[in-house]
C-alpha positions in Angstrom: -25.2 -30.8 -155.3 -23.4 -30.3 -152.0 -19.9 -28.9 -151.9 -16.8 -29.6 -149.8 -17.7 -26.3 -148.0 -21.0 -27.8 -147.0 -19.2 -30.7 -145.5 -16.8 -28.4 -143.6 -19.8 -26.6 -142.1 -21.3 -30.0 -141.0 -18.0 -31.0 -139.5 -17.9 -27.9 -137.3 -21.5 -28.4 -136.2 -21.2 -32.0 -135.1 -17.7 -31.6 -133.6 -17.8 -32.9 -130.0 -21.0 -34.9 -130.7 -19.5 -37.7 -132.8 -16.4 -39.8 -132.8 -13.6 -39.1 -135.2 -13.2 -42.7 -136.0 -9.8 -44.4 -136.7 -8.3 -44.7 -140.2 -5.9 -47.7 -140.2 -4.0 -49.8 -142.7 -5.0 -53.4 -142.9 -2.0 -55.7 -143.4 -4.3 -58.7 -143.5 -6.5 -57.4 -146.3 -3.5 -56.0 -148.1 -2.0 -59.4 -148.2 -5.4 -60.9 -149.2 -6.0 -58.5 -152.1 -2.4 -57.9 -153.1 -2.5 -54.1 -152.9 -2.4 -51.7 -150.0 -5.7 -51.4 -148.2 -6.7 -48.7 -145.7 -9.9 -48.9 -143.6 -12.1 -46.1 -142.2 -13.6 -47.8 -139.2 -16.9 -46.0 -139.0 -18.3 -49.1 -137.2 -16.6 -47.6 -134.1 -18.9 -44.5 -134.3 -21.6 -44.2 -131.6 -24.4 -46.6 -132.2 -22.1 -48.7 -134.4 -22.4 -46.9 -137.8 -21.8 -43.6 -139.5 -25.4 -42.5 -139.2 -25.2 -40.3 -136.1 -23.2 -37.7 -138.2 -26.2 -36.9 -140.3 -28.7 -37.2 -137.4 -26.8 -34.7 -135.2 -26.3 -32.3 -138.0 -30.0 -32.3 -138.8 -31.2 -32.2 -135.2 -28.8 -29.4 -134.2 -30.1 -27.3 -137.0 -33.8 -27.6 -136.2 -36.0 -24.7 -135.0 -37.6 -24.8 -131.6 -41.0 -25.5 -133.3 -39.5 -28.4 -135.3 -37.9 -29.9 -132.2 -41.2 -29.5 -130.2 -43.1 -31.4 -132.9 -40.9 -34.4 -132.4 -38.9 -36.2 -135.1 -39.7 -39.3 -137.1 -37.4 -41.5 -139.1 -37.7 -44.7 -141.2 -34.9 -47.2 -140.9 -33.6 -50.7 -141.6 -31.7 -50.4 -138.4 -28.8 -48.1 -138.3 -30.5 -44.8 -139.1 -33.2 -45.5 -136.5 -30.5 -46.3 -133.9 -28.8 -43.1 -134.7 -31.9 -40.9 -134.6 -33.1 -42.5 -131.4 -29.6 -42.0 -129.8 -29.1 -38.4 -130.9 -32.6 -37.3 -130.2 -32.4 -38.8 -126.7 -29.1 -37.0 -126.2 -30.6 -33.7 -127.2 -33.9 -34.1 -125.4 -36.1 -34.5 -128.5 -39.0 -37.0 -128.8 -38.4 -39.5 -131.6 -40.5 -42.0 -133.4 -38.7 -44.7 -135.4 -40.6 -46.7 -138.1 -39.0 -50.0 -139.0 -39.8 -53.1 -141.0 -40.5 -56.2 -139.0 -37.4 -57.9 -140.6 -34.9 -55.7 -138.6 -33.0 -57.5 -135.9 -34.8 -57.5 -132.6 -31.8 -56.0 -131.0 -32.2 -52.8 -133.1 -35.7 -52.4 -131.9 -34.6 -52.9 -128.3 -31.8 -50.4 -128.5 -34.1 -47.7 -130.1 -36.6 -48.2 -127.3 -33.9 -48.2 -124.7 -32.8 -44.8 -126.0 -36.3 -43.5 -125.4 -37.8 -43.7 -128.9 -41.3 -44.9 -129.9 -40.8 -47.7 -132.4 -43.5 -48.5 -134.9 -43.1 -51.7 -136.9 -44.5 -52.4 -140.4 -44.5 -55.6 -142.6 -41.9 -54.3 -145.0 -39.7 -51.3 -145.9 -42.2 -49.9 -148.4 -44.8 -50.0 -145.7 -42.4 -48.2 -143.4 -42.0 -45.3 -145.8 -45.8 -45.1 -146.3 -46.3 -44.8 -142.5 -43.5 -42.3 -142.3 -45.3 -40.1 -144.8 -48.5 -40.3 -142.7 -46.7 -39.2 -139.6 -44.9 -36.3 -141.3 -48.3 -35.2 -142.7 -49.6 -35.2 -139.1 -47.0 -32.6 -138.1 -43.9 -34.5 -137.1 -40.4 -33.4 -138.3 -38.8 -35.7 -140.8 -35.2 -36.9 -140.4 -34.8 -38.5 -143.8 -31.9 -41.0 -144.1 -30.8 -39.8 -147.6 -33.0 -37.2 -149.2 -31.6 -34.3 -147.3 -28.7 -32.0 -148.2 -27.7 -31.6 -144.5 -27.6 -35.3 -144.0 -25.6 -35.9 -147.1 -23.1 -33.1 -146.1 -22.7 -34.6 -142.6 -22.2 -38.1 -143.9 -19.5 -36.5 -146.1 -17.5 -35.8 -143.0 -16.5 -39.5 -143.1 -14.8 -38.8 -146.3 -13.3 -35.5 -145.1 -11.6 -37.4 -142.2 -10.6 -40.3 -144.4 -9.0 -38.1 -147.1 -7.0 -36.2 -144.5 -5.7 -39.4 -142.8 -5.0 -41.5 -146.0 -3.7 -39.1 -148.7 -2.3 -42.0 -150.8 -5.6 -43.8 -151.4 -6.5 -44.0 -155.1 -9.8 -45.9 -155.0 -12.5 -45.7 -152.3 -15.2 -48.3 -151.9 -18.5 -47.2 -150.3 -21.7 -49.2 -149.7 -25.0 -47.8 -151.0 -28.4 -47.9 -149.4 -30.2 -44.7 -150.2 -26.9 -43.1 -151.2 -26.2 -40.3 -148.7 -22.9 -41.8 -147.5 -21.4 -42.3 -150.9 -22.7 -38.9 -152.1 -20.9 -37.2 -149.2 -17.7 -39.3 -149.4 -17.4 -38.8 -153.2 -17.7 -35.0 -152.7 -15.0 -35.1 -150.0 -12.6 -37.1 -152.1 -12.0 -35.0 -155.3 -9.4 -36.6 -157.6 -9.9 -40.1 -156.2 -12.0 -42.8 -157.8 -15.0 -43.6 -155.7 -16.9 -46.9 -156.3 -20.3 -47.8 -155.0 -21.4 -51.3 -153.9 -24.9 -52.7 -153.5 -26.3 -56.2 -152.9 -28.7 -58.0 -155.2 -32.2 -57.2 -154.1 -31.0 -53.9 -152.5 -29.8 -52.3 -155.8 -32.0 -49.2 -155.9 -29.1 -47.0 -157.1 -28.1 -49.4 -160.0 -31.8 -49.4 -161.2 -32.0 -45.7 -160.9 -28.9 -45.2 -163.0 -30.3 -47.5 -165.6 -33.7 -45.7 -165.6 -32.2 -42.2 -165.4 -34.4 -41.5 -162.4 -35.2 -42.9 -159.0 -37.5 -46.0 -159.3 -39.2 -48.0 -156.6 -38.0 -51.5 -155.8 -39.1 -54.2 -153.5 -36.0 -55.1 -151.5 -35.3 -58.8 -151.1 -31.7 -58.7 -149.8 -30.8 -60.0 -146.3 -28.8 -56.8 -145.9 -31.6 -54.7 -144.4 -29.3 -51.7 -143.7 -28.9 -51.3 -147.5 -32.5 -52.1 -148.4 -33.9 -48.6 -149.4 -37.0 -48.9 -151.5 -35.7 -46.2 -153.8 -32.9 -43.6 -153.9 -33.5 -39.9 -154.1 -32.9 -37.5 -157.0 -30.4 -35.8 -154.8 -28.2 -38.9 -154.2 -28.7 -40.1 -157.8 -27.3 -36.8 -159.1 -24.3 -37.1 -156.9 -23.6 -40.7 -157.8 -24.0 -40.0 -161.5 -21.7 -37.0 -161.4 -19.0 -38.1 -158.8 -18.9 -41.9 -158.6 -16.9 -44.1 -161.0 -19.3 -47.1 -161.1 -21.7 -49.0 -158.9 -21.1 -52.7 -158.5 -23.6 -55.3 -157.3 -22.7 -58.4 -155.4 -24.8 -61.3 -154.0 -25.9 -61.7 -150.4 -23.7 -64.7 -150.2 -20.7 -62.6 -151.4 -21.5 -59.9 -148.8 -21.6 -62.5 -146.0 -18.3 -64.1 -147.1 -16.9 -60.6 -147.3 -17.9 -60.0 -143.7 -16.1 -63.2 -142.7 -13.0 -62.1 -144.6 -13.1 -58.8 -142.7 -13.2 -60.7 -139.5 -10.4 -63.2 -140.5 -8.1 -60.8 -142.3 -8.7 -57.4 -140.8 -9.9 -58.5 -137.3 -13.0 -56.3 -137.8 -16.5 -57.3 -136.7 -18.6 -55.7 -139.5 -22.1 -56.2 -141.0 -22.7 -57.5 -144.5 -23.3 -53.9 -145.6 -19.6 -53.5 -145.2 -18.7 -57.0 -146.2 -19.9 -56.4 -149.7 -17.0 -54.0 -150.2 -14.5 -56.9 -149.9 -16.5 -58.9 -152.4 -16.4 -56.1 -154.9 -12.7 -55.1 -154.3 -11.4 -57.7 -156.8 -13.6 -56.3 -159.5 -12.4 -52.8 -158.8 -8.8 -54.1 -159.1 -9.6 -55.7 -162.4 -10.7 -52.3 -163.7 -7.9 -50.1 -162.4 -4.9 -52.4 -162.1 -2.5 -53.5 -159.4 -1.0 -50.0 -158.7 -4.1 -49.1 -156.7 -4.3 -48.3 -153.0 -7.8 -49.2 -151.8 -9.8 -47.4 -149.1 -12.8 -49.2 -147.6 -15.4 -47.3 -145.6 -16.4 -49.9 -143.0 -19.8 -48.3 -142.5 -21.3 -50.4 -139.6 -20.9 -53.3 -137.2 -24.4 -53.9 -136.1 -24.8 -57.6 -136.8 -25.6 -60.1 -134.1 -23.7 -63.3 -133.6 -26.9 -65.3 -134.2 -27.6 -63.6 -137.6 -24.0 -64.0 -138.8 -23.9 -67.6 -137.7 -27.1 -68.4 -139.6 -25.9 -66.6 -142.8 -22.5 -68.4 -142.5 -24.2 -71.8 -142.4 -26.4 -70.8 -145.3 -23.8 -69.3 -147.6 -20.5 -70.9 -147.0 -21.1 -74.3 -148.3 -19.6 -73.3 -151.7 -16.3 -71.6 -152.2 -16.0 -67.8 -152.5 -16.8 -67.0 -156.1 -14.3 -65.4 -158.5 -14.6 -61.8 -159.7 -17.1 -62.8 -162.4 -19.7 -62.9 -159.7 -19.7 -59.1 -159.4 -21.6 -57.1 -161.8 
């Protein structure tokens, strides 16, 4: 388990390399949900998500031999963008393995940063290719099964806690679990809630099984679609997170639209799912809560969001019973 001291070390190492993103109240969401809501706008981080924190912390700590071997990462989009960007900034060769389902823009941006992008049919195949490349000598930058990455993602929580001391409940999206593991460590004494989407619910299944289990992701939310979590992140969630809620893809998309309409924030469905789950959290804790939402990323194209909007908004936004 990482400690808040580990997060402080990470904060020192990445200082000057990443953006200290804004923490702001959201009058629109506060009115929409009926309680104070504060947002940590990590979508304003370089490359559009929180991921560069972990990538910089890991890269800056590599030995000369590890850097010379080149680094490799697997990603549904945001981790790959971060590794490509940070490796390019530090002069390290990077290979990014991605499923073919990722947006074309993510592939283009990784290549523009100088990375070699390798595409596979699905996320499970991406992790299999990753293992081959690591076995061939490349240095792994894992998105969530790495203490240094978890500690660096925890700097989001360190900044959030300092800027919003009145928050009682923090909602964090879960892919592989590094972000929520770090944030929960940085927010002692505050209830932290995880949110997944159906078909990208690897943490929920791991909690039920008592160990990480493989899944075949089916969610449209590719940035949350890890094929499994790690024992490291499972341990943190089991110990430090109140509960993990699961919402539908449709709810996540409608949550993204609510963020745009009420908070004036252009976010991806990986962040929109938090809005969909917020009502269920309030059902559990009551109306005296002050919610904090970690808006983890904004890497969604107009084309993708328009398509999902047309597909999912024919029916009204469901009530809280739609969250499990």
